[in-house]
C-alpha positions in Angstrom: -0.6 -32.1 -4.2 -0.6 -28.9 -2.2 2.3 -26.7 -0.7 1.6 -25.4 1.8 -0.9 -26.6 4.6 -2.8 -24.8 7.4 -3.0 -24.7 10.3 -6.0 -22.5 11.0 -9.6 -23.3 9.8 -11.7 -21.2 7.3 -14.9 -18.9 8.3 -17.2 -18.3 5.5 -17.1 -16.4 3.1 -18.4 -12.3 3.3 -21.6 -11.5 0.8 -18.5 -10.1 -0.7 -16.0 -11.9 -1.2 -17.2 -13.9 -4.8 -14.8 -12.3 -7.0 -12.5 -13.1 -4.0 -12.5 -16.3 -3.6 -12.8 -16.0 -7.3 -9.3 -14.7 -7.4 -8.1 -16.5 -5.0 -9.3 -20.1 -7.2 -6.8 -18.4 -10.4 -4.1 -18.0 -8.7 -4.2 -21.9 -6.7 -4.5 -23.0 -10.5 -1.3 -20.9 -11.1 0.3 -22.5 -8.2 -0.6 -25.7 -9.0 0.8 -25.2 -12.5 4.7 -24.2 -12.4 4.8 -27.7 -9.5 6.1 -30.7 -11.7 3.0 -32.3 -13.3 2.3 -36.0 -12.4 4.7 -38.2 -14.3 3.4 -39.9 -17.6 1.3 -36.9 -18.3 1.7 -35.0 -21.7 2.0 -32.2 -21.9 -2.4 -32.1 -23.1 -3.5 -34.1 -20.4 -1.2 -31.7 -17.8 -3.3 -28.4 -19.9 -6.7 -29.5 -21.2 -7.9 -28.9 -16.7 -5.6 -25.6 -17.3 -7.8 -24.8 -19.6 -11.2 -26.0 -18.6 -10.4 -23.4 -14.7 -8.6 -20.9 -17.0 -11.8 -20.1 -19.6 -13.5 -20.2 -16.5 -12.2 -18.8 -13.8 -11.1 -15.6 -17.0 -14.3 -13.7 -17.6 -15.5 -14.0 -13.6 -12.7 -11.3 -12.7 -12.7 -9.7 -15.9 -9.3 -11.2 -17.0 -8.1 -11.2 -20.3 -6.7 -15.5 -21.2 -6.4 -15.5 -24.4 -2.5 -16.0 -24.6 -3.1 -17.9 -21.6 -4.5 -20.2 -23.7 -3.3 -20.1 -26.9 -0.1 -20.9 -25.6 -1.3 -23.7 -24.5 -3.5 -25.2 -27.5 -0.3 -24.8 -29.7 2.4 -26.5 -27.0 -0.5 -29.2 -27.4 -0.1 -28.7 -31.1 3.3 -29.0 -31.1 3.9 -31.9 -28.5 0.8 -34.5 -30.6 3.2 -33.2 -34.1 6.6 -34.7 -32.4 4.2 -37.7 -30.6 3.2 -38.6 -34.8 6.8 -38.8 -35.3 8.1 -40.6 -32.6 5.5 -43.4 -33.5 3.8 -41.7 -30.3 7.3 -42.2 -27.5 6.8 -37.8 -27.8 8.6 -36.5 -23.9 6.4 -36.2 -21.4 5.4 -32.8 -19.9 7.4 -33.6 -16.6 11.0 -34.8 -18.5 10.4 -31.3 -20.4 8.8 -29.2 -16.8 12.9 -31.2 -16.1 15.0 -29.5 -19.0 13.1 -25.7 -18.3 13.4 -26.2 -13.8 14.9 -28.8 -12.6 18.3 -29.7 -14.7 21.2 -28.5 -13.9 22.5 -25.3 -15.0 18.3 -24.2 -14.4 17.7 -22.3 -17.4 15.0 -20.2 -16.2 14.9 -20.8 -11.9 12.2 -20.6 -9.6 13.5 -20.5 -6.9 13.1 -15.7 -6.3 16.2 -15.3 -4.3 18.1 -15.1 -7.5 15.6 -12.5 -8.9 15.2 -10.9 -5.6 18.3 -10.8 -4.4 20.9 -12.7 -6.8 20.9 -16.0 -4.2 19.6 -19.0 -2.7 18.7 -19.4 0.4 18.6 -16.3 1.7 17.4 -13.1 3.1 14.5 -12.8 1.2 14.0 -16.7 1.8 14.0 -16.6 5.1 11.7 -13.2 5.4 9.0 -15.8 2.9 9.4 -18.1 5.6 8.0 -15.6 8.4 5.4 -15.2 7.0 4.0 -17.7 6.2 4.9 -18.8 10.0 3.1 -15.8 10.9 -0.1 -17.1 8.7 -0.1 -19.9 10.5 0.8 -22.3 7.5 3.8 -24.1 6.8 4.8 -26.1 3.2 3.0 -29.6 3.2 6.2 -32.2 4.5 5.7 -33.9 1.3 7.5 -30.5 -0.8 11.3 -30.5 -0.6 12.1 -26.9 -1.9 13.0 -23.9 -0.6 10.4 -21.3 1.3 10.9 -18.3 -1.8 9.7 -21.2 -4.9 6.9 -20.0 -7.8 4.6 -22.4 -6.4 4.7 -21.9 -2.3 4.8 -18.2 -2.5 1.5 -17.6 -5.5 -0.6 -20.5 -3.7 0.0 -18.6 -0.3 -0.9 -15.9 -1.8 -4.4 -17.3 -2.2 -4.9 -18.3 1.0 -5.2 -14.7 2.0 -6.7 -13.7 0.0 -9.6 -16.2 0.4 -9.1 -15.5 4.2 -9.8 -12.0 3.2 -13.4 -13.5 1.1 -14.2 -15.0 4.0 -14.2 -11.5 6.5 -10.9 -12.3 8.0 -9.5 -8.8 7.6 -5.6 -10.3 8.5 -5.6 -11.6 5.8 -6.7 -9.6 3.5 -3.8 -6.8 4.6 -1.0 -9.4 4.3 -2.2 -10.8 0.9 -1.6 -5.9 0.0 2.3 -6.6 1.8 2.8 -10.1 0.6 2.3 -9.3 -3.6 3.7 -5.7 -3.1 6.5 -7.2 -1.4 7.2 -9.9 -3.2 5.4 -11.6 -6.5 5.7 -7.6 -7.8 9.0 -8.1 -7.6 9.9 -11.1 -9.2 7.1 -11.9 -11.7 8.8 -9.6 -14.2 12.1 -11.1 -13.9 9.7 -14.8 -14.1 8.0 -13.8 -17.7 11.3 -13.1 -19.1 13.7 -15.7 -17.7 10.9 -17.7 -19.3 11.0 -15.7 -23.3 14.2 -15.9 -23.0 14.0 -19.7 -23.0 11.8 -20.0 -25.3 14.9 -20.6 -28.7 16.1 -23.5 -26.9 12.8 -24.7 -25.4 9.6 -23.9 -27.0 7.7 -25.5 -23.6 9.0 -22.3 -22.4 6.2 -19.6 -24.3 3.5 -21.8 -22.0 4.8 -21.1 -18.6 6.3 -16.7 -20.3 2.7 -16.6 -20.7 1.1 -18.1 -17.2 3.8 -15.1 -15.2 2.4 -12.8 -18.0 -1.0 -14.0 -16.1 -0.3 -14.1 -13.0 0.9 -9.9 -13.5 -2.7 -9.9 -14.4 -3.8 -11.0 -11.2 -1.5 -9.4 -9.4 -2.9 -5.9 -11.2 -6.3 -6.2 -8.8 -7.2 -3.4 -6.9 -7.6 -6.0 -4.1 -4.0 -6.0 -3.7 -2.9 -2.7 -4.9 -2.0 -0.9 -1.7 -3.9 2.1 -0.1 
């Protein structure tokens, strides 16, 4: 499920857009990773396609993805050990995700207004909604969350970068502005919140590593303000 649905047609990519398309692909992967996983999937079911994507995209962007890969592998091994001890009834990855991000009191917020201004549904969320509307995208009807959700923002940024790769200069400019105004501002706090949760919730190490990878991706020159 895509949290955002585009309402404009995509043009053919420019000859120089390959790097930007790879960058967009990475962000799409990270956006999906911060969405709830399918019910019943183990962490290994969830991690394997993500690992394959990171193995392919990371070298294309010159990004070191080894930290994320190591965290995914360690969590798979932890789950497998728990499954053996519990006669193959270890918790699904959705249960682990819910413990971190959904079950009150929420351990790690995915609504980034809490990092940016200490509130849910405040000014930051409304500004993000305005950005989505200006760009002609809207939240998927099946995704019920606020506009400041981590996954929505990352996918929106990926869409803008993809537009830039296809020759849309406005898309490139908006991507740079959106990254600087919002995603750069909360990515470090998200990583820190995940890292702080590892003691009680070892699965948080996976999301800390993914947030760290997101921060590195944001350092791409194409997203730096000039």
